[in-house]
N, C-alpha and C positions, 0 to 999 in steps of 0.2 A: 277292404278289410274285413272279417267276418265277423258275424254280432258273437261269436264264442272270443273271439279274440278280444274284442273291444270290452268284452266283461272282465277277462282276466286282467286287462291294462286298469282297469277301473280298480279291479280288486286289490294290485298292487300299490295303484294310488291311496287307498284310505288310509294308511297310516300315517303317510305327510301329510295329509289333509287333517288329520285329527292332532296330529302334532302342531302344525301352526296354529290351529285354533286353541289347542291348549295354551302354546306360549302366548298367544294374543290374553287370552283369558289371565295369565299369569302377570303377563309383564306389565299389558297397560291397567288392568283393573283392580292387579295387584290383591286377585282374592284366592292365592292358590295358597297349600298347604306348608308350599316349599317356601314362602314368602317370611322373611324373619319374623319374630313375633314382636319384637321391643315395639313398645309404644311409641307412635307417631304422633305428633302432634294435629290435633283436627278440631274445627270449629265446635263439633260437637261436645267436646268436654267442658268448653265452657257453660254450656244448657244445664247440665248435670251437677253442677258444685253446688252445695249446700252450706250456704253461709252459716250452718250452726257448728260445723266443721270447726270453723274458725274463731267463735265463741268458747267453745269446750278449751281452747288452750289460752283465754283471755290475753289475746293479740290484739296491740291495738292498732290496726291493721285498715287501711282504705285505700283505696284504688289510686285516688289522685294525690296521694303522698308527693312530696315533693323529695328526691333523695338526694340534691345535693346541696352546700352551701352557696350562698348569692350574697352578692357586695349590702343589697340593702338591707336584708338583714342585721348588719351591723351598723350601715351608715345612716341610715333612716328608723330605726328603731333601737329600743333597748333590750338586747339579748342578755341578760345575767345569767352566768350560771354558775353554781355551786362547788362543780367539778373541773377536775382539770383534764386532759386528754389521759386515756382513750377514750372517756366516759363523758366529756363534758370541754367548754372552751376557756376556761378560766385562764388567764395570764396569758394565751394565746391570740388575743385579738388583735394585736399590733402586727405580727406575722399573718394572719389569716387575711386581714384589708390589703396587704401590699399585693399578695397573692391574687386573691379576689380583682383587684384592680390592673392586674394583667390578664389574667385570662378571660374575666369578664362574663364568659359563658356557664350558665350551669342549668340547662334543660337538655332534656333527653330528644332527639331528632322527629320530627312532626311526625314523619311515618310512621314510629313506633306508638308514640303517645298519644295517635287519635286512632289506633285499633281499637275494635269493638272488643276482640279476645285477645291478649297480649299471650302468645306462649313461650314459655324461658325454660331454658337448660343451662343447669348450672354445671359445668366439667369441672371435676376436681382432679388433682393433679398423682392419684393413685395409682397402685399396679395394678389393680382390678380391671382396670381398661385398657390394659395392653391385649393384643390378638381379639379386641370384641370385635371388629369390623363395623363399629358404630358410625363413623365420620358420616355416611350419607343421612344417616338419620338425625344426628345431631344439627348438621348444616340446614334443615327444614324449620326448625323454631325459629320465632320472631326476634328473639333474642338469646344470643349464647355468650353466656359469662365466664371467663375464663380468670385463673388466679397465677398471681406473682409473677416469673418469668418462664413458667411452662411452657416447650418451643410447640409450635405446631407443623412447621417446613421438617417435611420427613415423618411425619405421624399422622399425614390425614386419615388414613386408613379406617384409624382406631377413635381419631379426636376429632376429626373434620378440618375446616382451614376456616370457618366463620368466626370473626370476631367480635361481637357488639360492644359489650364492657370488659375491660381488666382492671380487677383489684390488685393496688400492690401497695408497698412501702418501701422507703428507699433502701433497706438491704437486700428486697427481691424483685428491685429495679432490673430491666435490661436494658444496658446503653445505649441500644435501639430500637425504640419497640417497634419500626416498622418491619424490621426483620419475622416475626412471626405474629403481625396482625394486619388486620385490612386495612387499608389507608383512612377510612373514618372510624375506626374504633376508638372510643372514650376512654382514657386514661384514667382512671378510677382510686385517686389516692386515699388510702385508709391510714389516717395519722394515728399511731398509734401512743406519740410522746411528740413533746414541743420540738425535739431535735428534728422530729418529720418535715415539719413545716418551714423548718428553719433551714433545712437541706433544699427542698424544691424553690424556697427564695432567692438561696444563692445563686441556684441554676437559672432563674428566671430575669434575676437581674445581672448575672455575669458579676457575680461577686466575690471576694477571696471563700472556699470552703474549708469549712470546717470541720476536722475529720473525726475529733472526739466526740462521743455519747453515741456511737452505735455498736450493735454486738457484731457487726460484718461489715467492714468498708462497701460504703454506698460508694454506686458511681460516680466519679467528679465529674463528668461530662455527659448528659442524659440529654437524645435528640428527640424529646417529645415535643407536640405543635402545642403551644400555649392555648390555641383555640380547642384544642380536643381534652384538657384538663379538666378533671372534676374532684372536687374534695368530697368525699362523704360526708354526712352530716352524721357526729359523733352519739346521737340521739340512737340510730339505728345498732351500734355495738350496745349503746346500755340497754335495750330490749333485747339484744341476743343474750348479754350475761344475764339478765334480769328477769328475763319471762321464759327463755328459750332454755338456758343453763342453770340458771336460778343459783348464782355464785354470787358472792357478795362482791359488790364495785368498790367499795373501801375497805381491805384487809384490814385486821386488827392487829396491832402490835408490831412487830417482825416478821409476819408472817408473810410465806412469798406469793406474790400474786400470781393470780390465774384468768389469763384474760382469752376470749375465746379466738378461736384460728379466725383466717383468712375467710377458709370455705365454708363454715359452720355461718359466718358472716353472712357471706354472698346468699346463702339459702334463703337467712330471714329476708335478707332485701327484696330479693326475688318473689318471694311469701307476700309482701309489703305493697310490691307494684305488677306483678303480674297473675293473670287468670289461672294459669296451668304452669307448675312447677315441677318437672322431673330433672334428675340429678345423673351423673357417672362419674365415676373413680372417685366415689368415697368409700372409705373405708382403710385401716391397715390392717396387714397380716396378723392373723392368732399365732403363728408361729413365733416359739420366744426362741427363736435363732435370730441373733442380734445382727445375722450378716444378711437378714433377708432384703430384699428392695423394696423399698416405700413408695417409688414413683415409676408412671411409665417410661420414665426416660434418665439418662443419667445413672449415676453409681452408690447416691444417698440410700443407707441401712436403718436398720431398727434403732441401729445405737447414736446414729444421729440425734434422734429423739429424745434421748435421755434425760439429759437437762433442758427440756423442752418449758416452757412457760405457760403449757397446754396442758388442761386434763383429756386425754383422748378417748380412754373408758366411758368418762363422763359425757362426751360429745357423743360417742356412739350410741349411747344409751337416748339421749336426745333426740338425736336421726332415726332413731326404730320409733321412739313416740311419735313423729311427728310423719314417718310412714303408714304406722298403725291409724293413724286418723286420718288418714288419704289425703293431705297437705302434701306431701311429696309423693313421688314415683322412681324410683330407679329402673333405668336401662337396661341393667345386665344382672345377672344372679352377684349374690354379695352377701359377708357372711356379717 
């Protein structure tokens, strides 16, 4: 082959070589401009955290916080509470003793508790995460917190498929938790009322179910594993109401009570335990169209929130404050 022919072939191969170099640079080093700009959890995030950010919001946050109730809190120590659920334990001690005697476990997995830097993402159920393609990003966090009975299977591309904690209450419980969770996902009961604890006790002890006292019939058969059940300390709901939302925990007279949503509660818990907190799927449509969907799944619309015990606009303002203070970061554009 002549020298001229060799030069010709080399020139033809140059574009291929440049393409392969570009592909390697982008795919393996993830430094190319076309890569998603969604924040990905990095250890360096922890190095840049400023304790002063937390102090400005007057949060009582410590990395060693124990999130879940444990048996010795009641058996070995006096733990009086002046408030009933959802902000205290007054009147619910016997239910709790029975539940905690069966579940026994109250810790986070050691693989998480020993991390030098804990990265968390709280995945809300909002419509905003639909078609976001955030699934691969969400799966990279140390702790993925999900809410209520939000599905995962079939929505992996948008919300991922990793689940570390799932916050729920009886009315939002899925009959079979294994359907949309990892085998080792911790099921975290958020008790809003005494009936919530009674429901779990009846499930665990296979007692006759009492159907009254719920705004929506909860599952009569629930297949959660007792070793994976945790009971969230009501302290965190109290702090969410008083510190984050600044709403009264004891309404006056016949005033309708307003409680934090499971979502903003989960964010406060994440702030109490994790070093990095990102969120996805939060926020409700600003549209006044009552038929606008509110979740990335199902058919619920804005109309379903009409008689809610939550102040959604107030929560939106609180989330904005957390974002402005640099405490949380959204993984996608939001209103």
